[in-house]
Structure formats: C-alpha cells, structure tokens
BALOBA-1460 file (C-alpha; in Angstrom, 3 decimals):
// residues 289
<rec num="1" residu="m" x="58.036" y="119.770" z="137.138"/>
<rec num="2" residu="i" x="54.854" y="118.531" z="135.272"/>
<rec num="3" residu="a" x="55.072" y="121.215" z="132.629"/>
<rec num="4" residu="r" x="59.156" y="120.300" z="132.104"/>
<rec num="5" residu="t" x="57.883" y="116.445" z="131.734"/>
<rec num="6" residu="l" x="55.484" y="117.338" z="129.057"/>
<rec num="7" residu="v" x="57.958" y="119.728" z="127.496"/>
<rec num="8" residu="a" x="60.538" y="116.542" z="127.443"/>
<rec num="9" residu="i" x="57.760" y="113.880" z="125.839"/>
<rec num="10" residu="t" x="57.031" y="116.499" z="123.312"/>
<rec num="11" residu="l" x="60.278" y="117.444" z="121.974"/>
<rec num="12" residu="a" x="61.379" y="113.309" z="122.295"/>
<rec num="13" residu="f" x="58.099" y="112.500" z="120.086"/>
<rec num="14" residu="a" x="59.390" y="115.533" z="117.675"/>
<rec num="15" residu="a" x="62.691" y="114.109" z="117.306"/>
<rec num="16" residu="v" x="61.832" y="110.805" z="116.166"/>
<rec num="17" residu="p" x="61.687" y="110.153" z="112.501"/>
<rec num="18" residu="d" x="58.338" y="109.743" z="110.817"/>
<rec num="19" residu="a" x="58.905" y="106.169" z="109.013"/>
<rec num="20" residu="a" x="56.444" y="106.817" z="106.626"/>
<rec num="21" residu="h" x="58.478" y="109.857" z="105.607"/>
<rec num="22" residu="i" x="61.744" y="108.248" z="105.332"/>
<rec num="23" residu="k" x="60.400" y="105.662" z="103.298"/>
<rec num="24" residu="a" x="58.649" y="107.718" z="100.926"/>
<rec num="25" residu="v" x="62.063" y="110.153" z="100.499"/>
<rec num="26" residu="q" x="64.043" y="106.850" z="100.083"/>
<rec num="27" residu="a" x="61.776" y="105.384" z="97.398"/>
<rec num="28" residu="w" x="61.740" y="108.959" z="95.617"/>
<rec num="29" residu="r" x="65.656" y="108.902" z="95.466"/>
<rec num="30" residu="t" x="65.621" y="105.317" z="94.058"/>
<rec num="31" residu="e" x="63.484" y="106.660" z="91.254"/>
<rec num="32" residu="h" x="65.603" y="109.676" z="90.732"/>
<rec num="33" residu="e" x="69.227" y="107.791" z="90.309"/>
<rec num="34" residu="t" x="67.263" y="105.261" z="88.249"/>
<rec num="35" residu="d" x="65.943" y="107.864" z="85.935"/>
<rec num="36" residu="y" x="69.500" y="110.259" z="86.355"/>
<rec num="37" residu="r" x="71.298" y="106.771" z="85.325"/>
<rec num="38" residu="r" x="69.478" y="106.244" z="82.205"/>
<rec num="39" residu="d" x="68.877" y="110.268" z="80.755"/>
<rec num="40" residu="y" x="71.449" y="112.283" z="81.944"/>
<rec num="41" residu="v" x="74.712" y="109.735" z="82.742"/>
<rec num="42" residu="p" x="75.258" y="108.449" z="79.637"/>
<rec num="43" residu="l" x="75.416" y="112.074" z="77.492"/>
<rec num="44" residu="a" x="78.274" y="112.368" z="75.885"/>
<rec num="45" residu="g" x="78.137" y="115.214" z="73.323"/>
<rec num="46" residu="l" x="76.523" y="118.599" z="72.609"/>
<rec num="47" residu="f" x="76.766" y="120.112" z="69.310"/>
<rec num="48" residu="f" x="75.624" y="123.370" z="68.089"/>
<rec num="49" residu="l" x="74.525" y="123.571" z="64.828"/>
<rec num="50" residu="v" x="75.125" y="126.382" z="62.158"/>
<rec num="51" residu="p" x="73.172" y="127.246" z="59.054"/>
<rec num="52" residu="g" x="73.151" y="125.111" z="56.398"/>
<rec num="53" residu="p" x="74.896" y="121.206" z="56.233"/>
<rec num="54" residu="n" x="76.037" y="119.930" z="59.672"/>
<rec num="55" residu="t" x="77.934" y="116.680" z="58.834"/>
<rec num="56" residu="a" x="77.711" y="113.667" z="61.423"/>
<rec num="57" residu="g" x="79.759" y="110.753" z="61.896"/>
<rec num="58" residu="s" x="82.787" y="109.264" z="63.698"/>
<rec num="59" residu="a" x="85.423" y="111.501" z="61.227"/>
<rec num="60" residu="q" x="86.987" y="113.924" z="63.726"/>
<rec num="61" residu="s" x="86.252" y="116.525" z="60.595"/>
<rec num="62" residu="n" x="82.433" y="116.176" z="61.334"/>
<rec num="63" residu="a" x="80.787" y="118.851" z="62.776"/>
<rec num="64" residu="v" x="78.800" y="116.311" z="64.790"/>
<rec num="65" residu="v" x="81.505" y="113.602" z="66.348"/>
<rec num="66" residu="l" x="80.005" y="110.424" z="66.888"/>
<rec num="67" residu="p" x="82.489" y="107.608" z="69.066"/>
<rec num="68" residu="k" x="84.830" y="105.940" z="66.670"/>
<rec num="69" residu="r" x="82.671" y="102.531" z="67.003"/>
<rec num="70" residu="t" x="80.041" y="104.192" z="64.353"/>
<rec num="71" residu="p" x="80.608" y="104.999" z="60.629"/>
<rec num="72" residu="a" x="82.856" y="107.719" z="59.550"/>
<rec num="73" residu="s" x="79.781" y="109.590" z="57.849"/>
<rec num="74" residu="i" x="76.362" y="108.721" z="58.739"/>
<rec num="75" residu="g" x="75.084" y="111.748" z="57.111"/>
<rec num="76" residu="r" x="74.167" y="115.429" z="58.093"/>
<rec num="77" residu="f" x="71.886" y="117.801" z="59.766"/>
<rec num="78" residu="v" x="70.385" y="120.793" z="57.796"/>
<rec num="79" residu="l" x="69.606" y="124.089" z="59.738"/>
<rec num="80" residu="e" x="67.271" y="126.140" z="57.815"/>
<rec num="81" residu="g" x="65.552" y="128.700" z="60.081"/>
<rec num="82" residu="q" x="63.873" y="126.809" z="63.192"/>
<rec num="83" residu="r" x="63.946" y="123.863" z="61.118"/>
<rec num="84" residu="v" x="66.148" y="120.550" z="61.484"/>
<rec num="85" residu="r" x="66.452" y="117.738" z="58.546"/>
<rec num="86" residu="f" x="68.385" y="114.987" z="58.844"/>
<rec num="87" residu="e" x="69.891" y="113.539" z="55.904"/>
<rec num="88" residu="p" x="71.307" y="109.858" z="56.338"/>
<rec num="89" residu="k" x="73.908" y="108.697" z="53.631"/>
<rec num="90" residu="a" x="72.957" y="105.740" z="51.619"/>
<rec num="91" residu="g" x="74.087" y="102.497" z="53.164"/>
<rec num="92" residu="v" x="74.614" y="103.632" z="56.673"/>
<rec num="93" residu="k" x="71.865" y="101.988" z="59.113"/>
<rec num="94" residu="v" x="70.025" y="105.031" z="61.014"/>
<rec num="95" residu="s" x="67.006" y="104.609" z="62.955"/>
<rec num="96" residu="l" x="64.277" y="106.999" z="63.620"/>
<rec num="97" residu="n" x="62.365" y="106.483" z="66.647"/>
<rec num="98" residu="k" x="63.451" y="102.854" z="66.427"/>
<rec num="99" residu="r" x="62.264" y="102.227" z="62.941"/>
<rec num="100" residu="p" x="64.625" y="102.259" z="59.914"/>
<rec num="101" residu="l" x="65.110" y="105.348" z="58.458"/>
<rec num="102" residu="d" x="65.297" y="105.452" z="54.737"/>
<rec num="103" residu="g" x="65.298" y="108.986" z="53.933"/>
<rec num="104" residu="p" x="65.517" y="112.550" z="54.926"/>
<rec num="105" residu="i" x="63.317" y="113.763" z="57.542"/>
<rec num="106" residu="d" x="62.133" y="116.689" z="59.474"/>
<rec num="107" residu="l" x="63.305" y="116.398" z="63.321"/>
<rec num="108" residu="l" x="60.947" y="117.628" z="66.367"/>
<rec num="109" residu="d" x="63.419" y="118.895" z="69.046"/>
<rec num="110" residu="d" x="62.793" y="118.489" z="72.593"/>
<rec num="111" residu="g" x="60.754" y="121.227" z="72.878"/>
<rec num="112" residu="a" x="58.123" y="120.284" z="70.332"/>
<rec num="113" residu="t" x="54.903" y="118.585" z="71.181"/>
<rec num="114" residu="g" x="55.677" y="114.969" z="70.558"/>
<rec num="115" residu="g" x="59.568" y="115.623" z="70.407"/>
<rec num="116" residu="p" x="61.962" y="114.829" z="70.320"/>
<rec num="117" residu="d" x="62.622" y="112.224" z="67.396"/>
<rec num="118" residu="e" x="65.526" y="110.287" z="68.160"/>
<rec num="119" residu="l" x="68.199" y="108.691" z="65.677"/>
<rec num="120" residu="t" x="70.097" y="105.885" z="66.880"/>
<rec num="121" residu="v" x="73.101" y="104.423" z="65.168"/>
<rec num="122" residu="g" x="74.012" y="101.189" z="66.915"/>
<rec num="123" residu="d" x="73.424" y="101.918" z="70.648"/>
<rec num="124" residu="v" x="74.177" y="106.051" z="70.056"/>
<rec num="125" residu="a" x="71.077" y="108.003" z="70.201"/>
<rec num="126" residu="l" x="70.993" y="111.701" z="68.850"/>
<rec num="127" residu="w" x="68.341" y="114.297" z="68.945"/>
<rec num="128" residu="v" x="67.485" y="118.102" z="68.517"/>
<rec num="129" residu="h" x="67.920" y="119.988" z="71.713"/>
<rec num="130" residu="l" x="67.169" y="123.377" z="72.268"/>
<rec num="131" residu="s" x="69.713" y="125.821" z="74.395"/>
<rec num="132" residu="g" x="67.772" y="129.103" z="74.872"/>
<rec num="133" residu="e" x="66.942" y="129.214" z="70.955"/>
<rec num="134" residu="r" x="69.825" y="127.397" z="69.839"/>
<rec num="135" residu="k" x="69.896" y="124.391" z="68.201"/>
<rec num="136" residu="t" x="71.918" y="121.535" z="69.284"/>
<rec num="137" residu="i" x="72.469" y="117.840" z="68.636"/>
<rec num="138" residu="r" x="72.517" y="115.827" z="71.645"/>
<rec num="139" residu="m" x="74.157" y="112.599" z="72.226"/>
<rec num="140" residu="r" x="73.776" y="109.891" z="74.829"/>
<rec num="141" residu="d" x="76.578" y="106.951" z="74.745"/>
<rec num="142" residu="p" x="76.251" y="104.193" z="77.211"/>
<rec num="143" residu="k" x="79.965" y="103.735" z="76.752"/>
<rec num="144" residu="s" x="80.897" y="107.344" z="77.438"/>
<rec num="145" residu="d" x="83.867" y="108.081" z="79.518"/>
<rec num="146" residu="v" x="81.065" y="110.299" z="82.084"/>
<rec num="147" residu="a" x="78.943" y="106.906" z="82.170"/>
<rec num="148" residu="r" x="82.079" y="104.332" z="82.799"/>
<rec num="149" residu="g" x="83.438" y="106.739" z="85.726"/>
<rec num="150" residu="f" x="79.994" y="108.028" z="87.014"/>
<rec num="151" residu="a" x="80.982" y="108.254" z="90.927"/>
<rec num="152" residu="g" x="77.216" y="107.898" z="92.017"/>
<rec num="153" residu="f" x="74.917" y="110.065" z="94.159"/>
<rec num="154" residu="r" x="75.554" y="111.124" z="97.768"/>
<rec num="155" residu="w" x="72.689" y="112.239" z="100.211"/>
<rec num="156" residu="f" x="72.198" y="113.923" z="103.124"/>
<rec num="157" residu="p" x="70.335" y="112.202" z="106.103"/>
<rec num="158" residu="i" x="66.604" y="112.330" z="105.981"/>
<rec num="159" residu="e" x="65.502" y="114.918" z="108.359"/>
<rec num="160" residu="e" x="61.646" y="116.016" z="109.299"/>
<rec num="161" residu="r" x="62.742" y="119.674" z="109.924"/>
<rec num="162" residu="y" x="63.538" y="120.245" z="106.049"/>
<rec num="163" residu="r" x="60.212" y="119.231" z="105.260"/>
<rec num="164" residu="v" x="58.492" y="122.849" z="105.556"/>
<rec num="165" residu="t" x="54.550" y="124.060" z="104.570"/>
<rec num="166" residu="a" x="54.786" y="127.092" z="102.290"/>
<rec num="167" residu="r" x="52.204" y="129.531" z="101.902"/>
<rec num="168" residu="f" x="51.934" y="130.736" z="98.391"/>
<rec num="169" residu="i" x="51.612" y="134.375" z="97.512"/>
<rec num="170" residu="k" x="50.480" y="134.912" z="94.101"/>
<rec num="171" residu="d" x="51.466" y="137.450" z="91.837"/>
<rec num="172" residu="p" x="48.555" y="139.772" z="89.925"/>
<rec num="173" residu="a" x="49.288" y="137.486" z="86.913"/>
<rec num="174" residu="p" x="51.671" y="135.198" z="85.413"/>
<rec num="175" residu="r" x="54.323" y="136.352" z="83.868"/>
<rec num="176" residu="e" x="57.170" y="135.131" z="81.530"/>
<rec num="177" residu="i" x="61.066" y="135.781" z="82.682"/>
<rec num="178" residu="q" x="64.222" y="135.165" z="81.334"/>
<rec num="179" residu="s" x="66.768" y="132.988" z="82.877"/>
<rec num="180" residu="l" x="70.139" y="132.194" z="81.966"/>
<rec num="181" residu="n" x="71.473" y="128.884" z="82.050"/>
<rec num="182" residu="q" x="74.746" y="128.054" z="82.426"/>
<rec num="183" residu="l" x="76.005" y="128.310" z="78.500"/>
<rec num="184" residu="g" x="74.599" y="131.743" z="78.313"/>
<rec num="185" residu="d" x="71.472" y="131.189" z="76.345"/>
<rec num="186" residu="l" x="68.570" y="132.644" z="77.748"/>
<rec num="187" residu="e" x="65.562" y="130.562" z="78.687"/>
<rec num="188" residu="v" x="61.891" y="131.563" z="79.060"/>
<rec num="189" residu="m" x="59.967" y="130.301" z="82.174"/>
<rec num="190" residu="t" x="56.574" y="131.183" z="83.894"/>
<rec num="191" residu="t" x="56.412" y="132.113" z="87.279"/>
<rec num="192" residu="e" x="53.008" y="132.995" z="89.127"/>
<rec num="193" residu="g" x="54.260" y="134.183" z="92.454"/>
<rec num="194" residu="v" x="56.262" y="133.193" z="95.569"/>
<rec num="195" residu="v" x="56.235" y="130.815" z="98.248"/>
<rec num="196" residu="e" x="57.118" y="132.022" z="101.990"/>
<rec num="197" residu="f" x="57.841" y="129.795" z="104.784"/>
<rec num="198" residu="t" x="59.995" y="129.224" z="107.860"/>
<rec num="199" residu="l" x="63.330" y="127.326" z="108.074"/>
<rec num="200" residu="n" x="66.357" y="127.485" z="110.410"/>
<rec num="201" residu="g" x="64.424" y="130.332" z="112.392"/>
<rec num="202" residu="e" x="64.210" y="132.560" z="109.296"/>
<rec num="203" residu="t" x="60.949" y="133.512" z="106.988"/>
<rec num="204" residu="i" x="62.307" y="132.632" z="103.868"/>
<rec num="205" residu="r" x="60.752" y="133.377" z="100.171"/>
<rec num="206" residu="l" x="61.588" y="131.172" z="96.955"/>
<rec num="207" residu="r" x="60.364" y="132.137" z="93.584"/>
<rec num="208" residu="p" x="59.262" y="129.100" z="91.654"/>
<rec num="209" residu="m" x="58.862" y="128.471" z="87.936"/>
<rec num="210" residu="t" x="55.353" y="126.848" z="86.854"/>
<rec num="211" residu="t" x="55.948" y="123.987" z="84.919"/>
<rec num="212" residu="r" x="52.228" y="122.721" z="84.508"/>
<rec num="213" residu="p" x="49.034" y="123.832" z="86.390"/>
<rec num="214" residu="n" x="49.875" y="123.743" z="90.579"/>
<rec num="215" residu="r" x="53.232" y="122.080" z="89.685"/>
<rec num="216" residu="f" x="56.211" y="124.441" z="90.954"/>
<rec num="217" residu="w" x="60.011" y="124.058" z="90.057"/>
<rec num="218" residu="f" x="62.803" y="125.520" z="92.292"/>
<rec num="219" residu="i" x="66.217" y="126.521" z="91.224"/>
<rec num="220" residu="f" x="68.072" y="127.716" z="94.381"/>
<rec num="221" residu="r" x="71.398" y="128.486" z="96.287"/>
<rec num="222" residu="d" x="71.593" y="128.298" z="99.793"/>
<rec num="223" residu="g" x="74.512" y="128.545" z="102.174"/>
<rec num="224" residu="t" x="75.863" y="125.251" z="101.259"/>
<rec num="225" residu="s" x="76.342" y="125.913" z="97.783"/>
<rec num="226" residu="g" x="80.095" y="125.267" z="96.710"/>
<rec num="227" residu="k" x="81.101" y="123.590" z="100.311"/>
<rec num="228" residu="e" x="78.483" y="120.814" z="100.921"/>
<rec num="229" residu="t" x="76.459" y="120.817" z="97.826"/>
<rec num="230" residu="y" x="77.143" y="121.728" z="94.463"/>
<rec num="231" residu="e" x="78.015" y="125.428" z="93.762"/>
<rec num="232" residu="t" x="75.587" y="126.391" z="90.891"/>
<rec num="233" residu="a" x="72.028" y="125.237" z="92.449"/>
<rec num="234" residu="r" x="69.832" y="122.714" z="93.306"/>
<rec num="235" residu="f" x="66.497" y="122.053" z="92.207"/>
<rec num="236" residu="l" x="63.108" y="120.772" z="93.957"/>
<rec num="237" residu="y" x="59.612" y="120.062" z="92.885"/>
<rec num="238" residu="a" x="56.818" y="120.819" z="95.016"/>
<rec num="239" residu="d" x="52.591" y="120.566" z="94.184"/>
<rec num="240" residu="l" x="50.213" y="123.728" z="95.108"/>
<rec num="241" residu="k" x="47.552" y="122.161" z="97.134"/>
<rec num="242" residu="s" x="43.727" y="123.729" z="96.864"/>
<rec num="243" residu="d" x="44.392" y="125.573" z="100.245"/>
<rec num="244" residu="g" x="47.223" y="127.739" z="98.815"/>
<rec num="245" residu="t" x="49.816" y="125.849" z="100.368"/>
<rec num="246" residu="a" x="52.917" y="123.700" z="99.264"/>
<rec num="247" residu="v" x="55.302" y="121.137" z="100.971"/>
<rec num="248" residu="l" x="58.705" y="121.586" z="100.208"/>
<rec num="249" residu="d" x="60.836" y="118.544" z="100.965"/>
<rec num="250" residu="f" x="64.242" y="119.790" z="100.969"/>
<rec num="251" residu="n" x="65.309" y="116.172" z="101.888"/>
<rec num="252" residu="q" x="64.343" y="115.527" z="97.934"/>
<rec num="253" residu="a" x="66.455" y="118.672" z="96.779"/>
<rec num="254" residu="y" x="68.981" y="117.377" z="93.820"/>
<rec num="255" residu="n" x="71.273" y="118.554" z="91.713"/>
<rec num="256" residu="p" x="71.196" y="119.618" z="88.102"/>
<rec num="257" residu="p" x="72.822" y="117.090" z="85.851"/>
<rec num="258" residu="c" x="75.476" y="119.767" z="85.147"/>
<rec num="259" residu="a" x="77.203" y="118.978" z="88.289"/>
<rec num="260" residu="f" x="78.603" y="115.438" z="86.883"/>
<rec num="261" residu="n" x="78.235" y="115.833" z="82.843"/>
<rec num="262" residu="p" x="79.258" y="118.863" z="80.754"/>
<rec num="263" residu="f" x="76.796" y="117.761" z="78.266"/>
<rec num="264" residu="t" x="73.919" y="119.419" z="79.694"/>
<rec num="265" residu="t" x="72.533" y="122.676" z="79.954"/>
<rec num="266" residu="c" x="71.052" y="124.161" z="83.421"/>
<rec num="267" residu="p" x="69.319" y="127.066" z="84.256"/>
<rec num="268" residu="l" x="70.813" y="129.327" z="86.669"/>
<rec num="269" residu="p" x="68.703" y="130.516" z="90.117"/>
<rec num="270" residu="l" x="67.374" y="133.894" z="89.985"/>
<rec num="271" residu="p" x="68.898" y="136.504" z="92.381"/>
<rec num="272" residu="e" x="66.013" y="136.203" z="94.810"/>
<rec num="273" residu="n" x="66.647" y="132.220" z="94.897"/>
<rec num="274" residu="r" x="70.043" y="132.976" z="96.625"/>
<rec num="275" residu="l" x="69.541" y="132.022" z="99.889"/>
<rec num="276" residu="t" x="72.198" y="132.565" z="102.523"/>
<rec num="277" residu="t" x="70.519" y="129.728" z="105.157"/>
<rec num="278" residu="r" x="72.179" y="126.537" z="105.321"/>
<rec num="279" residu="i" x="69.950" y="123.447" z="103.713"/>
<rec num="280" residu="l" x="71.981" y="120.413" z="104.959"/>
<rec num="281" residu="a" x="69.475" y="118.280" z="103.206"/>
<rec num="282" residu="g" x="68.780" y="116.521" z="99.657"/>
<rec num="283" residu="e" x="71.585" y="115.881" z="97.427"/>
<rec num="284" residu="k" x="75.568" y="116.440" z="98.328"/>
<rec num="285" residu="a" x="78.172" y="117.582" z="95.951"/>
<rec num="286" residu="y" x="79.331" y="115.395" z="93.537"/>
<rec num="287" residu="a" x="82.331" y="113.393" z="94.509"/>
<rec num="288" residu="g" x="83.392" y="112.385" z="90.757"/>
<rec num="289" residu="h" x="85.406" y="115.362" z="90.152"/>
C-alpha cells in the first residue's frame, strides 16, 4: 500500500508542468515570432541572376521586378563570375546600408563576412542571397501579399516529456556534407556526429549540423509531418554541454520559412533524420494555405 502511494505521488509530481520551463519556452516563442515577422514574413521576391546585366525596377520587363510603387527602373545587377555589382540608374534614390548610393558598388552576399549589403528603394529592400552556389536577389516588402495575409503561428501545448537529454556520439573527424534545399540546390554543411536519446519509448538518433562551436542545428521530419506539422521538415537548435550531452527541447521545434513563404530557400532533412515516431510538440502546420 505504501509502495503504491509513493508511486502515485511520484507520478503526480512528474505530471506537474515545470513553471520555469513553460515560462522560458513561451519567452522563446515570442522572440521567435517577432524575428520571423521581421525577417521572413515580408519576403516578396527571389530572382536568380544570369551572367551579365539583370535589370531591376517595377516594369514587368525587368529581370528583378519590384512593387509597382517603386520606379520603373532603378538600375541593374551585373553578375560577373561570383561578383555581383549594382549599377544605379541616374536620378533614382537608392540607399546602401541606409546611406545614399551615388555610384556602382560590388555587393557582399549573405554568405560573406560582414554581409549582406542591403539596398533600399523606399520601404523595399534588396540583397544578394545564396541558394547553394547560385546568386539570387532577395526582396523584402512589408506590404506584400504574404505579409498582409500572414495567418500567424500555431503551437502545441508545452509538455515536459518533449524536453530530452541526448548523448553526443562524435564522428572520428568533422566532415562536410551536401544537402539539397527545396529548390534543388546543394548546400554544404558541417557535421561532427549524432545525438542519441529516448523518446516515446524509442531510442532515437539524429544527425545535427554544426553552425558554430558546440551549437547544433537539427533538420528533421517525424510521424506528424504532413499531418499535424509541416510536411517537409522542422528545425531545432541545441547546445552541446561540456559533459557531452545536449538538451533537445522539441517544444521549441519550429517551421522553416518555406512553410508559409514561397520566396525562401530551406534545406531538406537527411534520410537518417526522417523519424517515424510522432513528436506532438513545437510548431504546428501553417494554417494560411
């Protein structure tokens, strides 16, 4: 009788949500939503550059087509090898990194140290974005159809059981792997090993990408993908601790921007990161489509 009582008490305490954990996840979700609304919701164009000049402006004949409220021509982007130069049209007001631009300029892309350089025409922003090895012009417009019609975020309730401690199993040496994105371009990423943990009574392994020392980025699918959650993948970050473990909090798993915006490029999960177990945690499928 005493043993059964102790078990009942233990289970009751295990079921009680961790208030500090809930508060931390809620704060993280608020920050994430703010960042996504600023950085990804307003994306309104992705234009692949061809070698030579690529004209830009609101006229439909341009290679890079801007919103109608901007000038018909603002200049041109010139692709020469891996270099992209912007040549502004005389008399058109274009800013570079919030300062008036008065002549041609070579632009840093978003993969370069200190990049990307950002051009603005009114409230429309343009910069060089890498999709694999291809150079594109990405456009941000706060008045775009996607921005005006954005349906917001939906999350599963926060559950303690979806915060797990994983053991890091290191590879003999770091290695670069090529991963496809949704546009079919290959992106080179670095991986150093796998993590192993128990969830839903299963032993699971995931292979993270290393974005900086001791920082892991997980790109994964699970048994909810295409049903309760976004069909292609979800993302999750975790830090490697000094004891060789990492805490994976799937309550912070989130959709890539491709879930709601067609002008984005998102990597696909590796075959080994396509799980069958159902992870009913983190962000749900976008409801705006």
